[in-house]
C-alpha positions as CSV (number, residue, x, y, z in Angstrom):
1,X,206.9,-238.2,-199.6
2,X,205.4,-241.3,-198.2
3,X,202.3,-241.3,-195.9
4,X,200.4,-244.3,-194.6
5,X,196.8,-244.6,-195.5
6,X,194.2,-244.1,-192.8
7,X,192.1,-247.2,-192.3
8,X,188.6,-245.7,-192.8
9,X,185.6,-247.4,-191.3
10,X,182.0,-247.1,-192.6
11,X,178.8,-248.1,-190.9
12,X,175.2,-247.7,-191.9
13,X,171.7,-248.8,-191.1
14,X,168.0,-248.1,-191.3
15,X,165.9,-247.1,-188.3
16,X,162.1,-247.1,-188.0
17,X,160.3,-245.5,-185.0
18,X,156.7,-244.6,-184.4
19,X,153.5,-245.0,-182.4
20,X,154.6,-248.5,-181.2
21,X,157.8,-247.0,-179.8
22,X,157.6,-246.4,-176.0
23,X,157.3,-242.7,-175.3
24,X,156.3,-241.7,-178.8
25,X,154.5,-238.3,-178.5
26,X,154.4,-237.0,-182.1
27,X,150.9,-238.3,-183.0
28,X,149.2,-236.1,-180.5
29,X,148.4,-232.5,-181.4
30,X,146.7,-231.7,-178.1
31,X,149.8,-229.7,-176.9
32,X,148.8,-226.4,-178.6
33,X,148.8,-225.1,-182.1
34,X,152.3,-223.7,-182.1
35,X,154.1,-226.0,-179.6
36,X,157.0,-228.1,-180.8
37,X,157.0,-231.8,-179.9
38,X,160.1,-233.9,-180.1
39,X,161.1,-237.6,-179.7
40,X,164.8,-238.6,-179.2
41,X,166.2,-242.1,-180.0
42,X,169.7,-243.4,-179.5
43,X,171.6,-245.2,-182.3
44,X,174.5,-247.4,-181.2
45,X,177.2,-248.5,-183.7
46,X,177.8,-252.3,-183.8
47,X,181.5,-251.6,-183.6
48,X,182.7,-248.3,-182.0
49,X,185.0,-246.1,-184.1
50,X,188.4,-245.1,-182.9
51,X,187.5,-241.4,-183.1
52,X,184.2,-239.4,-183.6
53,X,182.9,-240.2,-187.1
54,X,181.1,-237.9,-189.5
55,X,177.4,-239.0,-189.5
56,X,174.8,-238.3,-192.2
57,X,171.1,-239.0,-191.7
58,X,168.2,-238.8,-194.2
59,X,164.4,-239.4,-194.0
60,X,163.4,-242.4,-196.1
61,X,159.8,-242.6,-195.1
62,X,157.1,-241.2,-192.8
63,X,153.4,-241.8,-191.9
64,X,151.6,-238.5,-191.2
65,X,148.0,-237.5,-190.9
66,X,146.7,-235.8,-194.1
67,X,144.4,-233.3,-192.4
68,X,147.2,-230.8,-191.7
69,X,150.5,-229.8,-193.2
70,X,153.4,-232.3,-192.9
71,X,156.0,-230.8,-190.7
72,X,159.0,-232.9,-189.6
73,X,162.7,-232.3,-188.8
74,X,165.6,-234.6,-187.8
75,X,168.5,-233.3,-185.7
76,X,171.7,-235.2,-184.8
77,X,173.5,-234.5,-181.5
78,X,175.8,-236.1,-179.0
79,X,177.8,-237.9,-181.7
80,X,180.5,-240.1,-180.1
81,X,182.7,-243.0,-181.1
82,X,179.9,-245.4,-179.9
83,X,176.8,-243.8,-181.5
84,X,174.6,-240.7,-181.6
85,X,171.1,-239.4,-180.8
86,X,168.5,-238.4,-183.4
87,X,165.7,-236.1,-182.4
88,X,162.5,-236.1,-184.6
89,X,160.4,-233.0,-184.2
90,X,157.1,-231.6,-185.4
91,X,155.0,-228.6,-184.5
92,X,151.6,-227.1,-184.9
93,X,148.8,-229.5,-185.6
94,X,150.9,-232.1,-187.5
95,X,150.6,-235.7,-186.4
96,X,153.5,-238.0,-187.1
97,X,152.7,-241.7,-186.7
98,X,156.0,-243.1,-187.9
99,X,159.4,-242.0,-189.3
100,X,162.0,-244.1,-191.1
101,X,165.6,-242.8,-191.6
102,X,168.9,-244.2,-192.8
103,X,172.2,-243.1,-191.4
104,X,175.8,-243.4,-192.6
105,X,178.9,-242.9,-190.4
106,X,182.4,-242.6,-191.8
107,X,185.5,-242.3,-189.6
108,X,188.8,-243.9,-188.5
């Protein structure tokens, strides 16, 4: 049986965001001891995929205040052929000054 191979596409990059990014609110713990704080950033692919790709993201660096526990999460959402959104979150008294992450997208 013969099947034609799918022309897979791969894209990847590094992203750095932090206190110099407009709207950054994760360095301030004045919101209350248990309140979650989140910051969303959009990542656009240089070349759109033909269909929605699989996207993997991982933290490669962060700058956080040492006075309290380091609490940080990354969540991906709204993945499309053109890009995706990453939400960086923290909670309690943690102060996040910067986050670096890499992403990898694989699709057709």
